[in-house]
N, C-alpha and C positions, 0 to 999 in steps of 0.2 A: 576675489574676496576670500580671506582665510576662513575655512569652515570652523576650525577650533582655534581660538586665539592662543598664542604661545607667549608666555611671559619671558622676558629677557633672561631671567634666572634659570628657566627651564631649558633654554635652547641648547646649551652645551651637552646635556644629557641626551636630548632627543637626537642631536647630530651623531653622538657616539652610538646610540642604539641603531640608527639607520645604517651607519657605516658597518657595524658589526654584522648585520644581516646580509651584506653584499659579498659576493665573491671578489677576489683581489683585483681583477681588471676593472670591474665597475666601481669598486671602492676607490681606486686611484682617480677615476674621473670625478667621483663625488667629492674627494678630498679637495679638488680645485674649486668646486662650487662652494664648499662648506667653510668659507673664510668669514669668520664672525665679524670682521671689520666691514663686511659688505652686506650686513643684514638690514641696512636702512638705505632709503633712496638718497641720492646726492641732492644738494641744494646749491643755489647761487651759480657761481662761475663754473663749478664742477658739473652741475646739471646741464648748463649750456654747452659745455665741451662734449659731454656725452651725447647730447642731441645732435650736434654737428657730426660727430663720428657715426651715429646711426644713419643719418641722411647720406653721408659719404658711402657707407656700405650699401645702402639701397641703390644709389646711383651706379655703384660698381657692378650691380646685377642688371643694369639697364632699366631700372624702374624710374619713371618720370616722377617729378615732385610737384604737388600743387599746394599753394598756401591755404590756410584755413583748417578748421577742425573737422574731424570725421562726422561730427554732429550736423554739419551742413548737408551731408549726403552719405558718403561711405568712407571707410578707411582706405579701401582700394576700389577704384571704379572700373577696373578692367585694363587700365593703361597707366594710371598714376596713383601715387600715394599722398594722402593728406598729411601735411607736415606738422600741424599745430597739435601735437600730442606728446606724451612722454617718450623718452628715448627707448625704454624697454618695450613700449607698444610698437614703435617703429621696427625694432628688431624682431618682434614677434611676427609682424607682417612680412618682413624679409624672409623669415623662416617659412611662412606659408607659401610665398612665391617660389622658394626653392623646392618645396615638397609637391606642390600642385603639378599635375601633368600639363603639357603645353596648352591644350584646349581650354583648361580651366583658368589659366593665367589671364585669359581675356574676359573672364566673367566678374561681375560685381562680387567683392569679398570672396573670390575664388570658388564661387558656387557652394559655399558652406552655409549660407544664410546670414542673417544679421549678427554682427558682433556686439559686444557691450557698448561701444561708442558709436555705432551706426545711427545716423539720423533718419534716413529714409528706409525704415525697417521693412515696409511693405515691398519696396522694389527689391531689396536684398533677399527677402524670402521668396519672391517670384523667380529670382535667378538661381535659387538653391537647387542643386542636383545631387548632393551627397547627404545621406541621412544615417541615423542610427549608429551602429557600431563603427561603420566606416568613417563617419564624421568624428566620433569620439577618438578613434585611433589617430586620425590626422591632426586633431587638436592637441593630443598628447605629444605627438612628434614635434609639432610647431612650438609647443610650450618648452620642451626640453632643448630643442635646437636654439630657440631664442635665448634661453638661460646660458647655454654654452657660448653663444656669441657675446653676451654680456661679460662673461668671465674672460673670454679671449681679448676683449677690448678694455679690460680693466674696470668694468662697470659693476654695480652691485647685483651680481647674479643671485646671491643668496636671498636677497629681498624678493626677487621674482619667484624663486623656488618656494619660498614660504607663502607668498601671495597665491600661488597657483596650486597649493595644497599637496605638494610632493611629500611633505613630512606627515601628512595625515596618516595615522596608524603606524608611525615610526616604530621599528622594532618587530613588527609583524612580518611574517614571510611574504604576504601578499604585496605590501608596499615596496619591499626590496625587489621582488620579482617583476613588478610593474616597471620600475625604474630600469632594470636590466633589460627587459623586453623592448622598451622604447629605445633605449640606447643601442641595442643590437640592430633594431630596425633602421635607425639612422646610419649605422655603419653599412648595412646591407644596401641601402639606397645610395651609398657613396657620398654622403653629406658630411661625415666626420671621419677622421682617421682612427687608427687602432687605439690611440690615446684619448679619443673622444674630443679632439680639437676640430672645430668646424673648418671646412675647406673652402677658401675663397673661390667664387666663380662656379661652384658646383651646383647643378640642378639635377633633381631626381628624375627618373623615367617611370612612366606609368606601370609597366610590368612589374617593376621592383616593388611598387606599393601594392599592387593587386594580389601578389602571390603570398603575402605574409600577413594575414589578418591577425590582430591582437585579440583573439577570442578570449573572453573571460575578464577583460580589463575595460 
């Protein structure tokens, strides 16, 4: 959910402000995200193609697929992904799978507690073992990695970037610093290359995540 709605007429200026606050390496990554043609979700045949591509990516990581909506129980039940949801949601779950250490890949919703689409919220909360700043840090990483997968697959990454409030406070140093810190952490985890492109088949390792808390974000 966008915290502050952004009018279409205001978007170019906000993108410019956000880009101007970034150092060149992060700015180059952001430039790939900030394609204004990708500010809205796909519809019809394009949306169906995006959905198939997201499921193919999930399978490439060894994630099993179940029919039905996450509202039936969970987005991720510890071994399989519910398929009846939007492509960008599936890519976000793939990102969580990449980021979670091995033991948590076998937990409901990766041990992070109930997500927005989780049906059995009580069971997801009982499985939760990551809280506070650690959970916020991991959610930020999964958010940005999911967006980068959308961009890599030709899907509307800017729409997710907006929905997930990365432009909130655009032009302020804190917003740019947060983006850069999360991007750096994805690089350090070995999940994206120096150009910020997600790396197929890569999974993070727990020490990499544990040693670099995003304090203050």
